[in-house]
C-alpha positions, 0 to 999 in steps of 0.5 A, a space after each residue: 499500500 502506498 500513502 497518497 498526499 493530501 490534496 488542497 490541504 493547507 496548514 497554518 494559522 487561520 485569521 478571520 479578517 476584513 480587507 480594506 484594500 487589496 493588500 491589507 486587512 483588519 481583524 482580531 487575534 488571541 494572545 497566544 496566536 500573537 505571541 506565536 506569529 510575532 517572536 518576542 522583540 526583547 528576545 530577538 535583541 538578546 545576543 545570547 538568546 539569539 545565538 542559540 535560536 533557530 535559523 528562522 528566528 535569526 532570519 526574523 530578527 534580521 528582517 525586524 531590524 530593517 524596519 524597527 527601532 531597537 528596544 534596548 537603551 531607549 524610551 521605547 524599551 523602558 515603556 514596555 513594563 508600564 505598558 504591560 502593567 497598564 494592559 494587566 490593569 485593564 484586563 483585571 477591571 481595575 480601570 473600568 471601561 476607560 482603557 484601550 490599546 491601539 491595533 498592532 500593525 503587522 507586516 506579512 513578508 511574502 504572499 499568503 498561504 491561502 485566503 478564502 471566499 467571503 464567509 458571508 456573502 456581501 460581508 467582506 469577511 474572509 479567512 486567511 492562512 499564515 503558513 508556518 515559518 512565515 515572517 510576520 513583523 510588527 512595524 507599529 505597536 511593537 512596544 505593545 507586542 513586547 508587553 503582550 509577550 511579557 504578560 504571556 511569559 509570566 502572567 502570574 507576576 501581573 495577577 493574571 493566568 494563561 486561561 484568562 489571557 487565552 480569552 483576550 482578542 487583540 486588534 490588528 492591521 495586516 499588510 501582506 507581501 509588501 517590500 521591505 521599503 514599503 514596510 519602512 515607509 509605513 513605519 516612518 508615516 505612522 511615527 512621524 506624519 501624525 502630530 504629537 499631542 503636547 504633553 500638558 494637553 494630554 495630561 489634562 485628558 487623563 481622568 485617572 490623574 489626580 490633578 486633572 480630577 481636582 481641576 474639574 472639581 474646582 471648575 464645577 464648584 464655582 458658579 459664575 454669571 453669564 448672560 444673566 444666568 448662573 452657570 458652572 465655571 466649568 462650562 467656560 473651560 476648554 478641555 481640548 486646546 492648548 491655547 484659546 483662539 479669538 472665537 472660542 466662548 471659553 475663557 481658559 483652558 483645562 491644562 492651564 487650570 490644571 497648572 493652577 491646581 498642581 502648583 497649589 498642591 506642590 508649590 514650585 515642585 508643581 512646575 515640573 508636575 504640570 506635564 506629569 501624572 499626579 498620583 494620590 500616593 505622591 501627594 505631599 508627605 503627611 496629607 491625605 487626598 481628601 484633605 488636599 482636595 478640600 483645601 485646594 478646592 475651597 481656596 481656588 474656588 474662592 479665587 476664581 469666583 472673586 477674580 472672575 472679571 479677570 477670567 471673563 476678559 481673558 486677561 493675563 491671569 488666564 495664561 498658563 504661566 501666570 496661573 501656575 505662578 498664582 498657584 505657587 503663591 496660593 500653596 504658601 497658604 496651605 497647611 502642608 506648606 513650609 511653615 517658615 514661608 506660610 502666609 494667610 489667605 488675607 495676605 494672599 488676597 492683598 498680594 493678588 489685589 494690586 496686580 495689573 491683569 491687563 495684557 500689556 507689555 508694560 506689566 508682563 513683558 519679561 515676566 510671563 510674556 515677550 513683546 513683539 516688534 508691534 508691542 503685542 505680547 506672546 504668552 506662549 513661553 509656558 509654565 516651565 519658562 515663566 511660572 517661577 518668575 511670575 510666582 516671585 513677582 506675585 510673592 515679592 512686590 518690592 522686587 523689580 518684577 513685582 513692581 512691574 506687574 503692579 504698574 509701579 515701575 518707573 
């Protein structure tokens, strides 16, 4: 008897996808499938592991190196651990619905082993088969891919199990049979063509950040009069821009209001934290989150309410650097501030009461803004550049800058 070879049987990993162009499709796959199809980038950069690896893995590492940055000694590599922690927290339900990972962009270097007809006529859904040994490389989302490898290699460390991970679906894009030059171009386009979000604006979107949450509480706790109606100040806070334009109805950005809050909590240390996450376990020593929230909300709500006309006119007070400087001054009234430099709320009122908030070069040029040839002020320097100078001018009226912002310069 002679054994006959099977006809039309194609082995490999099957993926259900929806094509969106003739060489690309989208879909989801399980975590075990992902770690099987795409070798660990971390392992491929380990000389010892690579030396002992199969020829297939070494060839994959060589191909990956043509379209990817290295993990080693880079911010990309340092992000893997926090990314794995983030994914694990999301999977365990610790983040609620407020978490997400973008689709991983994969490059299938070569033709597919097979692709089916539509699974449901008119749906576009098809099954494609990736043959064993095929080179599949992550050209975007490699940090996430490495994080999934870390989770799957040692799920117990992250409070997970293999069965839990096996139920997870990972979204992906798959580009098929592209030349290496095309894959490199996609890598470039994904990493360079997009406009990066300013870090302080991104921070103002983070609802798990203590500073952002507190800024929202402050904004919603103040009631102001607009067109004869009492409305929450929060309606006049723009959460989507770093700078307001002339036609915006809002009077201040959320990132600027967050700078006021964070500096009120930390003082001068809040300048650096204006573009960093603030966690409850990082609050000033000896304080409790509810204590900090109560004190900051009470003081800043009063400050905004009393000076609402200056906010409504979009005076210099609404500039991020100025609000940061005011926040540093406000910090000196907090019970956890340095006792040697602590001031009372009445003293803070006096310090702020005689400041000229008009956006005029005579008051703010060189302190929080720069005057152009036409005399128009530019406040775009930001919190880090000018927040400290504004604080000194607010706290020390006798200094040159202190006299300038009060209209007392000669």
